[in-house]
C-alpha positions as CSV (number, residue, x, y, z in Angstrom):
1,M,70.6,99.5,96.3
2,A,73.5,102.4,95.5
3,E,76.5,101.5,93.4
4,F,79.8,103.5,93.8
5,T,83.0,102.7,92.7
6,T,85.8,103.6,94.2
7,L,89.2,104.2,93.2
8,I,93.0,103.8,93.6
9,E,95.5,105.3,90.5
10,D,98.1,104.8,90.5
11,L,99.7,104.0,93.9
12,A,103.4,104.5,93.7
13,V,105.7,102.0,95.8
14,S,109.0,100.2,95.6
15,M,109.0,96.7,95.6
16,R,110.6,93.1,94.3
17,L,109.0,92.0,91.1
18,G,110.6,90.4,88.7
19,I,112.3,87.1,87.4
20,H,115.4,89.2,86.3
21,P,118.3,88.9,88.4
22,H,118.3,92.7,88.2
23,E,115.1,92.8,89.5
24,A,117.0,91.4,92.8
25,A,116.6,94.9,94.0
26,P,113.2,96.7,94.6
27,Q,112.2,98.4,91.7
28,R,109.1,101.3,91.7
29,V,105.8,99.5,90.5
30,L,102.4,101.7,89.9
31,L,99.2,99.9,91.5
32,S,95.8,101.1,89.9
33,V,92.3,99.4,91.7
34,A,88.8,100.1,90.9
35,L,86.2,98.6,93.4
36,L,82.5,98.3,92.0
37,V,81.2,98.6,95.9
38,D,77.3,97.7,96.5
39,Y,75.7,99.7,99.2
40,P,71.9,99.1,100.8
41,A,71.4,103.1,100.0
42,A,73.8,105.8,98.6
43,P,75.3,106.9,102.3
44,A,73.2,109.9,104.0
45,A,75.0,110.7,107.5
46,D,78.3,111.3,105.8
47,A,80.0,109.0,107.6
48,I,82.7,106.7,107.3
49,D,81.4,103.7,108.2
50,E,78.2,103.6,106.4
51,V,81.4,103.0,103.0
52,L,84.0,100.9,102.0
53,D,87.4,102.6,104.0
54,Y,90.1,102.7,101.0
55,D,92.6,103.2,104.1
56,R,92.0,99.7,104.5
57,V,92.7,98.7,100.9
58,Y,96.0,101.0,101.0
59,G,97.2,100.0,103.7
60,G,97.4,96.3,102.8
61,I,98.7,97.2,99.1
62,R,101.3,98.7,101.0
63,A,102.1,95.9,103.6
64,L,101.7,93.8,100.1
65,A,104.8,95.9,98.5
66,E,106.4,95.2,101.9
67,G,106.8,91.8,101.9
68,E,109.3,89.3,100.3
69,G,107.8,90.7,96.6
70,F,106.9,88.3,93.8
71,A,108.2,87.2,90.4
72,L,105.1,88.3,88.7
73,Q,103.0,91.0,88.4
74,E,99.7,88.1,87.8
75,T,101.1,87.0,91.3
76,L,101.0,90.5,92.6
77,V,97.5,91.7,91.3
78,E,95.7,88.3,92.4
79,R,96.8,89.2,95.8
80,V,95.3,92.6,95.1
81,A,92.0,91.8,94.3
82,A,91.4,89.1,96.9
83,L,92.3,91.6,99.3
84,C,89.6,93.6,97.9
85,L,87.7,90.8,97.9
86,E,87.8,90.2,101.6
87,D,85.0,92.9,101.7
88,P,81.2,91.6,101.0
89,R,80.4,94.4,99.9
90,V,82.6,94.5,97.4
91,R,81.2,92.7,93.9
92,E,83.6,93.9,91.3
93,V,87.7,94.6,91.8
94,R,89.5,95.7,88.5
95,V,93.8,96.2,89.3
96,R,96.3,97.2,87.1
97,S,99.9,96.8,87.7
98,M,102.8,98.5,86.0
99,K,106.9,98.6,85.6
100,P,107.6,102.2,84.4
101,D,111.4,101.9,84.3
102,V,111.8,97.8,82.6
103,Y,112.4,99.6,79.4
104,P,113.3,102.8,78.1
105,D,110.4,103.9,75.5
106,A,107.4,101.9,77.0
107,R,105.6,100.4,81.0
108,V,105.1,96.9,81.2
109,G,101.8,95.7,82.6
110,C,98.8,93.2,83.4
111,A,95.8,93.9,85.2
112,I,92.6,91.6,85.8
113,T,89.2,91.8,86.8
114,R,87.5,89.6,89.5
115,R,84.0,89.8,90.4
116,R,81.9,88.0,93.2
């Protein structure tokens, strides 16, 4: 058995996220994902079909951001985690969202870990 962590760090998307009237317009959100992935063995053929294709995760996150939006960061990170866990090889996923422009002196965010 081989265990790898696949990372997507600080993916910047513009999306509707929030409960306040001024958040009806899209705002910048940073998303980070760490996927703990189990493989039967370490990749031997240096081929994408041996491992999790992070393009699918990246595209799925982009599609969520382009949708209708979310009121809560908690809902957003749950949806990203569910997307990642669609691949049965993913044993654990950590998702973090961050709204960097809410306050001039702080970023606000939410993080979760989900396991099989």
